[in-house]
C-alpha positions as CSV (number, residue, x, y, z in Angstrom):
1,M,33.5,-32.0,-8.7
2,R,32.8,-29.9,-11.6
3,I,35.5,-26.8,-12.3
4,V,34.5,-24.2,-14.6
5,V,36.7,-21.7,-16.0
6,L,35.7,-18.2,-17.5
7,D,36.9,-16.5,-20.7
8,E,38.0,-12.9,-19.8
9,A,39.3,-11.7,-22.7
10,K,36.2,-9.4,-23.6
11,S,36.8,-7.6,-20.4
12,G,40.3,-7.1,-21.1
13,E,42.1,-9.7,-19.3
14,P,44.2,-11.9,-21.7
15,R,45.4,-14.4,-19.0
16,V,43.6,-17.7,-18.2
17,A,42.9,-19.5,-14.9
18,V,44.1,-22.9,-16.0
19,T,46.6,-24.2,-18.5
20,P,46.8,-27.8,-20.4
21,E,49.3,-28.6,-17.8
22,T,47.1,-27.8,-14.6
23,V,44.0,-29.1,-16.3
24,K,45.7,-32.5,-16.1
25,K,46.3,-32.0,-12.2
26,L,42.9,-31.1,-11.8
27,I,41.4,-34.2,-13.4
28,G,44.0,-36.1,-11.4
29,F,42.2,-34.9,-8.3
30,G,39.1,-36.7,-9.4
31,A,37.5,-33.3,-11.1
32,E,35.8,-32.8,-14.3
33,V,37.0,-29.6,-15.8
34,T,35.0,-27.2,-18.4
35,V,36.6,-24.4,-20.1
36,Q,34.8,-21.7,-21.8
37,A,35.4,-21.7,-25.8
38,G,38.2,-19.4,-26.2
39,A,39.4,-18.9,-22.8
40,G,43.2,-19.3,-23.5
41,A,43.4,-17.8,-26.8
42,S,44.8,-14.6,-25.7
43,S,47.5,-16.6,-23.7
44,S,48.3,-18.9,-26.7
45,F,46.6,-21.8,-25.3
46,P,43.9,-22.9,-27.9
47,D,40.8,-25.1,-27.2
48,A,42.3,-28.1,-28.8
49,E,44.9,-28.0,-26.1
50,F,42.5,-28.0,-23.2
51,E,40.7,-30.8,-24.9
52,G,43.7,-32.8,-25.4
53,A,44.3,-32.5,-21.7
54,G,41.1,-33.8,-20.7
55,A,38.9,-30.6,-20.5
56,K,35.6,-30.0,-21.9
57,V,35.4,-26.8,-23.9
58,T,32.0,-25.4,-24.2
59,K,30.1,-22.1,-25.2
60,D,27.1,-22.9,-23.2
61,M,28.2,-21.6,-19.8
62,K,24.8,-21.2,-18.3
63,A,24.7,-24.9,-18.3
64,A,27.9,-25.4,-17.2
65,L,27.6,-22.8,-14.2
66,A,24.4,-24.4,-13.0
67,E,26.1,-27.6,-12.2
68,A,29.8,-26.0,-11.1
69,D,31.1,-26.6,-7.5
70,I,34.1,-24.4,-8.4
71,L,34.7,-21.6,-10.4
72,L,38.0,-19.9,-11.4
73,S,39.1,-17.0,-13.0
74,V,41.9,-14.6,-12.9
75,G,39.8,-11.3,-12.2
76,R,36.8,-10.9,-9.8
77,P,33.7,-12.7,-12.1
78,D,31.1,-10.1,-12.6
79,K,27.8,-10.7,-11.0
80,G,26.1,-10.5,-14.2
81,R,28.1,-12.9,-16.0
82,I,28.0,-15.8,-13.6
83,K,24.2,-15.5,-13.1
84,G,22.6,-18.9,-12.3
85,I,25.7,-20.3,-10.7
86,R,25.0,-23.0,-8.2
87,K,24.8,-21.6,-4.8
88,G,27.4,-22.7,-2.4
89,A,29.9,-23.0,-5.5
90,L,33.7,-21.7,-4.6
91,A,34.9,-19.0,-6.8
92,L,38.7,-18.5,-6.7
93,A,40.3,-15.3,-8.2
94,T,41.9,-12.1,-7.6
95,M,39.1,-10.2,-6.3
96,D,40.6,-6.8,-6.0
97,P,38.3,-6.1,-2.7
98,Y,39.5,-2.8,-1.5
99,G,37.2,0.1,-2.6
100,N,35.0,-2.2,-4.2
101,A,32.3,-2.9,-1.5
102,E,29.3,-2.9,-3.9
103,A,30.9,-5.5,-6.7
104,I,32.0,-7.6,-3.5
105,Q,28.4,-7.5,-2.3
106,G,27.1,-8.4,-5.6
107,L,29.5,-11.6,-6.0
108,A,28.2,-12.5,-2.3
109,D,24.7,-12.4,-3.5
110,T,25.0,-14.9,-6.1
111,G,25.7,-17.1,-3.1
112,V,29.1,-18.5,-4.1
113,A,31.9,-18.7,-1.2
114,A,34.3,-16.1,-2.9
115,F,38.1,-16.4,-2.2
116,A,40.4,-13.6,-2.8
117,M,43.6,-14.7,-3.6
118,E,45.6,-11.8,-3.2
119,L,44.7,-11.9,0.5
120,M,46.6,-15.1,1.2
121,P,48.7,-15.0,4.2
122,R,52.6,-14.6,3.5
123,I,53.5,-17.7,5.5
124,T,55.9,-20.6,4.4
125,R,53.0,-23.0,3.7
126,A,51.1,-20.3,1.3
127,Q,54.4,-19.6,-0.6
128,V,53.3,-21.7,-3.7
129,M,49.8,-20.0,-3.5
130,D,51.0,-16.4,-3.4
131,V,49.3,-15.0,-6.7
132,L,50.9,-11.4,-5.4
133,S,54.4,-12.6,-6.0
134,S,54.0,-14.7,-9.1
135,Q,52.5,-11.8,-10.9
136,A,54.7,-9.0,-9.5
137,N,57.8,-11.0,-10.2
138,L,56.7,-10.8,-14.2
139,A,55.4,-7.1,-13.6
140,G,58.9,-6.0,-12.3
141,Y,60.8,-8.0,-15.4
142,R,58.2,-6.4,-17.8
143,A,58.6,-2.8,-16.4
144,V,62.4,-2.9,-17.2
145,I,61.6,-4.5,-20.7
146,E,59.2,-1.5,-21.3
147,A,61.5,1.2,-20.2
148,A,64.3,-0.6,-22.5
149,G,61.7,-0.1,-25.3
150,E,60.7,3.5,-24.8
151,Y,64.7,4.5,-23.8
152,G,66.3,5.8,-26.9
153,R,69.6,4.8,-25.9
154,A,71.4,1.5,-24.9
155,F,71.4,0.1,-21.6
156,P,74.5,-1.5,-21.3
157,M,78.1,0.4,-21.7
158,M,79.7,-0.4,-24.8
159,M,82.9,0.1,-26.0
160,T,83.3,0.6,-29.9
161,A,85.6,1.9,-32.4
162,A,83.3,5.1,-32.5
163,G,83.6,5.5,-29.0
164,T,82.0,4.4,-25.6
165,V,78.4,4.4,-25.2
166,P,77.7,4.7,-21.3
167,A,75.6,2.5,-19.1
168,A,72.0,3.6,-18.3
169,K,71.3,4.6,-14.9
170,A,68.3,2.8,-13.4
171,F,66.5,3.5,-9.9
172,I,63.9,1.2,-8.4
173,M,61.7,2.5,-6.0
174,G,60.1,-0.1,-4.0
175,V,62.2,-3.2,-3.2
176,G,59.4,-5.9,-3.2
177,V,59.1,-9.1,-5.4
178,A,58.4,-6.7,-8.3
179,G,61.2,-4.3,-7.4
180,L,63.8,-7.1,-6.7
181,Q,63.1,-8.6,-10.1
182,A,63.4,-5.1,-11.8
183,I,66.8,-4.8,-10.2
184,A,67.9,-8.1,-11.4
185,T,66.7,-7.5,-14.9
186,A,68.3,-4.2,-15.4
187,R,71.5,-5.4,-14.2
188,R,71.5,-8.3,-16.8
189,L,70.8,-5.3,-19.2
190,G,74.1,-3.9,-18.1
191,A,72.4,-0.9,-16.5
192,V,74.0,0.7,-13.2
193,V,71.3,0.5,-10.6
194,T,70.2,1.8,-7.4
195,A,67.3,1.3,-5.3
196,T,65.1,2.4,-2.2
197,D,62.6,1.2,0.2
198,V,61.5,2.0,3.7
199,R,62.0,-1.4,4.8
200,P,65.4,-1.9,6.5
201,A,65.5,-5.7,5.5
202,T,65.7,-4.7,1.7
203,K,68.9,-3.0,1.9
204,E,70.8,-6.5,2.2
205,Q,68.7,-7.7,-0.5
206,V,69.3,-4.9,-2.8
207,E,73.2,-5.2,-2.5
208,S,73.0,-8.8,-2.8
209,L,72.0,-8.1,-6.4
210,G,74.8,-5.7,-7.1
211,A,72.7,-2.6,-6.8
212,K,73.5,0.4,-4.2
213,F,70.7,1.0,-1.4
214,L,69.5,4.5,-1.2
215,A,67.3,5.5,2.1
216,V,67.1,7.8,5.0
217,E,67.9,5.3,7.6
218,D,66.6,7.0,10.9
219,E,64.8,5.5,13.8
220,E,61.3,5.5,11.9
221,F,63.2,3.6,9.0
222,K,64.1,0.7,11.1
223,Q,60.5,0.1,12.4
224,A,59.0,0.5,9.0
225,Q,57.9,-3.1,8.3
226,T,54.9,-4.8,9.3
227,A,54.8,-8.4,11.0
228,G,53.5,-9.5,7.5
229,G,56.5,-8.4,5.6
230,Y,54.6,-5.5,4.0
231,A,55.9,-2.0,4.3
232,K,54.0,0.5,6.8
233,E,52.7,3.9,5.8
234,M,55.4,6.4,6.8
235,S,55.0,9.6,8.5
236,K,54.6,12.8,6.4
237,E,58.1,14.0,8.3
238,Y,59.9,10.5,6.7
239,Q,58.2,11.2,3.5
240,A,59.7,14.5,3.4
241,K,63.0,13.5,4.4
242,Q,63.0,11.0,1.7
243,A,61.7,13.0,-1.0
244,E,64.5,15.4,-0.7
245,L,66.9,12.6,-0.7
246,T,65.4,11.2,-3.9
247,A,64.8,14.3,-5.6
248,S,68.5,15.1,-6.4
249,H,69.2,11.4,-7.1
250,I,66.3,11.0,-9.8
251,A,67.6,14.1,-11.7
252,K,70.5,12.0,-12.6
253,Q,68.7,8.9,-13.5
254,D,67.9,7.7,-17.0
255,V,65.2,5.2,-15.9
256,V,63.1,5.1,-12.8
257,I,60.8,2.2,-11.8
258,T,58.2,2.9,-9.0
259,T,56.7,-0.3,-7.4
260,A,55.6,1.2,-4.0
261,L,52.0,-0.2,-2.7
262,I,50.2,-0.6,0.5
263,P,47.4,-3.1,0.6
264,G,44.0,-1.3,0.8
265,R,45.3,2.4,0.4
266,P,46.1,4.8,-2.4
267,A,49.4,4.1,-3.7
268,P,52.2,6.6,-2.1
269,R,53.3,9.7,-4.1
270,L,56.9,9.2,-4.7
271,I,57.7,11.4,-7.8
272,T,56.3,14.7,-8.2
273,K,56.0,16.6,-11.5
274,E,59.1,18.9,-10.3
275,M,61.1,15.7,-10.2
276,V,60.0,14.5,-13.5
277,A,61.3,18.0,-14.9
278,S,64.5,17.8,-13.3
279,M,65.2,14.4,-15.5
280,R,67.2,14.7,-18.6
281,P,65.1,14.5,-22.2
282,G,64.6,10.8,-23.1
283,S,64.5,9.4,-19.8
284,V,61.8,7.2,-18.8
285,V,59.5,6.5,-15.7
286,V,57.8,3.4,-15.5
287,D,54.8,3.5,-12.7
288,L,53.7,0.1,-11.5
289,A,51.5,1.3,-9.3
290,V,49.2,3.6,-11.6
291,E,46.2,1.3,-10.8
292,R,46.2,2.6,-7.3
293,G,46.6,6.2,-8.3
294,G,50.4,6.0,-9.2
295,N,53.5,6.8,-7.4
296,C,54.1,9.5,-10.0
297,E,52.0,12.5,-10.2
298,L,52.0,12.3,-14.0
299,A,51.3,8.7,-14.7
300,R,48.0,8.0,-16.5
301,K,46.6,4.5,-16.3
302,G,46.8,2.9,-19.9
303,E,49.0,5.4,-21.4
304,V,52.3,6.8,-22.0
305,V,52.5,10.3,-21.0
306,T,55.4,12.5,-22.3
307,S,56.4,15.4,-20.1
308,D,57.0,19.2,-21.3
309,N,60.7,18.0,-20.9
310,G,60.6,15.1,-22.8
311,V,60.5,12.3,-20.3
312,K,58.1,9.4,-21.1
313,I,56.0,8.2,-17.8
314,V,54.8,4.6,-18.6
315,G,51.3,3.6,-17.2
316,W,50.6,0.5,-18.6
317,G,49.1,-0.9,-15.3
318,N,49.1,-4.7,-14.6
319,L,52.3,-5.6,-16.7
320,A,52.1,-9.1,-16.0
321,M,49.1,-9.1,-18.4
322,R,51.7,-8.3,-21.2
323,L,53.2,-11.7,-20.5
324,P,49.8,-13.6,-20.9
325,Q,51.0,-17.3,-21.3
326,T,53.9,-17.2,-18.6
327,A,51.6,-15.3,-16.2
328,S,48.8,-17.7,-16.7
329,G,51.0,-20.7,-15.9
330,L,52.2,-19.3,-12.9
331,Y,48.8,-17.9,-11.8
332,S,47.2,-21.2,-12.6
333,K,49.5,-23.3,-10.4
334,N,49.0,-20.8,-7.4
335,L,45.4,-21.8,-7.8
336,V,45.8,-25.6,-8.1
337,A,47.9,-25.4,-5.0
338,F,45.4,-23.7,-3.1
339,L,42.5,-25.9,-4.3
340,E,44.6,-29.1,-3.6
341,T,44.4,-27.9,0.2
342,M,40.4,-28.1,-0.1
343,I,40.4,-31.5,-1.8
344,D,40.2,-35.0,0.0
345,K,42.3,-36.8,-2.8
346,K,41.3,-40.3,-1.5
347,E,37.5,-39.6,-1.8
348,K,38.2,-37.4,-4.9
349,K,35.8,-34.8,-3.8
350,L,35.5,-31.2,-2.1
351,S,36.2,-31.2,1.5
352,V,36.7,-27.6,2.7
353,N,37.8,-26.9,6.2
354,W,36.4,-23.7,7.1
355,D,38.9,-23.5,10.2
356,D,41.9,-23.7,8.1
357,E,44.0,-20.6,8.4
358,L,44.3,-20.0,4.7
359,V,40.5,-20.4,4.2
360,K,40.0,-17.9,6.9
361,A,42.4,-15.3,5.5
362,T,40.9,-15.5,1.6
363,L,37.3,-16.2,2.3
364,L,35.3,-13.3,1.2
365,S,31.8,-14.3,1.2
366,K,29.7,-17.5,2.2
367,D,26.0,-18.2,2.1
368,G,25.1,-15.1,0.7
369,A,26.9,-12.8,3.2
370,L,30.1,-11.0,3.4
371,V,32.1,-13.1,6.2
372,H,35.8,-11.3,6.0
373,P,36.5,-9.5,9.2
374,M,38.3,-6.6,7.0
375,F,35.1,-5.9,5.0
376,Q,32.4,-6.0,7.5
377,P,30.2,-2.9,8.0
378,K,31.8,-0.4,10.5
379,S,29.6,0.2,13.7
């Protein structure tokens, strides 16, 4: 059972799919682990640490891929980079399948069985494999740190001989994993925190963290959550009512962090340029949904934009990447937990149960064809 790990730094991805700790665990399952030279450098895991954990470090990826049973990566492996990979090998990664049909088909053409980790069902058994949660948790934390860095004032209230410094007011829009961590982090830094979400179940969560909940609590709001725990796309009428409520609130905030995403759809527009214009100079907006079009009208991916009235809009995208060592550690444990379900520990070999609900939920391609129901051609 041969596992190969890619170096993704040249494609702008500083995280790595294994760490020395998880390499040891994989070897304990009976695997031979080969890591591309330099794969962990951007995450502060030098090659020597991988070798010390028992992995082979190599620059000859052509030979490694030809013998691979399993390929592990953070992002979707590019078809060209894995040319020559053994047909039938498993490829586990965050595949970003929505809106990328050509790239997904290209991956299928290589003959790998491709698994999209972000499609992992949100059930109790799969919690330890939930890459969206592990990475979103870090993104929510980092969003507050980014906001504090851009904000020209202190977060906590301070009583000094020269006078009192008021606490910053922070508003979190979208209370999933990232939003909850943003609330907790902003509270730890001493901000006065409010939060909003279309899902009624989040109200209690927000209040349990010491923040105040803000939402239009009508009948549509009461039905605004899917069976899987995700937010539903709200009607235009509800969006208008919610926008009216939040517009006046945003004008009074020092920091706004937006986290609203709906799987497979563009990010909902929550903050207009008019709302930004109502904020005080020096205020900060951090848009965690910028890679899907952004929750803020003025957000630009990979940039910090300053509005005409001096509001900073932070659009760094995947903020978990800005904590690469911690993010790699959590992500690699997600991968190992999933991979463990596909290994016969007694025989120390791969034994995939293709009827397993986790396999069915995440399998994108097999034997050269796209097999996931969500990505079949529409008749």
